[in-house]
N, C-alpha and C positions, 0 to 999 in steps of 0.2 A: 485252094488255101495250101495244100503241099509244093504247089509249083513256086506261090508266093514266097513260102518259107525256105525252099532251096536258093531263091534268086536273092531272098536278103542274105542267106548262108554265106554265097558266094561273093557277094560285095561287101560284105565283113570281112571276108577273107582277104580279099584283095585290100580293103583297106589297112589291115594289120600289115601285110607285106610293105604298103606303101609308106606307113608311117614307120615300120623298120629302116628302109633305104633312107628316107628322111633324117631319120636319128642318125645313121651310118655317116650322112652328108653333114651334121651338125646344124641342123634345122629343127632343134626341141620344139619350139612351139607349133608348128605344122604337124611334126609328128604326133605330138601329144593331139591334137586336133583330129587327124586320120582315126587314132585309137579310142576318143571317145567317140566319135560317131560312129564306128564298128562297134563299142557297148551299146550306145543306143539303139542301134538297129536291131539288135539282137534279146534286148531287154523283155521283148513280150513273148518271146519264143523258148519257155520253161518246159515245154514236154521233147524238145527234140536236143538229144544228148550231143550233138555235135553241135549245135548252136551254144548249148550250155559250156562248153568247152572254149570253144573261139572267144565266148563273152568273158570267160577268166583268163584266157591268155591277154583279150585287151585289158581288162581290169590290173594285172598282175604288171603290164606295161606303164599304166597310168600310177603305179605305187597305190594300189588300194588291195595290199595283200590278203588282210583279213577276208573282203570279200571273194576274192578270187580263191581263196583256201575253202570256202565254204560251198561254193560252185563245185569245185574240184571233190569236194566230200560227196555231194549229190551224184556226180559223174561216176566216182569210185565205187557208190552203191549198187550201181546198174553190173548186170551178168555180162554186158557186152563191154570190152575194154577197147575203146575207140584208140586208133594211133597217137593221137594227138594227146592223149591222156599224159601217156608216161613223159612228153617232152613239158607239158604243163605241171607237172609235178616234182620234175627236175627242176625246172625254173623257180618253183616254190621252195625249193630245198628239202623235198622229201625224197624217202626212198622209193 
């Protein structure tokens, strides 16, 4: 199961990057599809801090700020501060 979770995180991270590249090229629909797939891929991995943060990034890109903020709050309550958490907080307009 741990290997499966790691694989899902890696694929979702790649989908986030691909979505960003597609958005930069002006293909908003394809970008949205990649971000949506990433969010769905990570939906059932709630106890994995990295997965929670990646899902929050995907939701933020999809315009679902409230849900992204809730996940960011969950991640912020952890004693471990994942490097992606600071970027997420910045994208959500938080200090």
